[in-house]
C-alpha positions, 0 to 999 in steps of 0.5 A: 220433716217434709219431702224437701228435707232430703239431707235430713231424711237421708241421715235418718234413713242411714241411721234406721237402715245401716245394713242397706245399700241405698243404691239398691233401694227401689223408689217404692221402698224408699217412699215407704221408709221415708214416710215411716220415719219419726218426725216425718209429716208430709203429704205422700202426694207431694212426693215425686221421682225427683224428690226420691232421686234426691233423697237416694243421692243424699243417702248414697253420699251419707253412706260413703 
């Protein structure tokens, strides 16, 4: 997975952290958790606030 795979990342995060309210996750944690996902392989420097916002929005949608 790459940073641009926001929906895939959101699904994996929802499965890895079912007890977490994604709306309350800060971007530092979100970035750390995303990079720890199995199958994630991308440069941390390619991540920005917009990507993290997209991941968080997809995760919120997935959790709904």
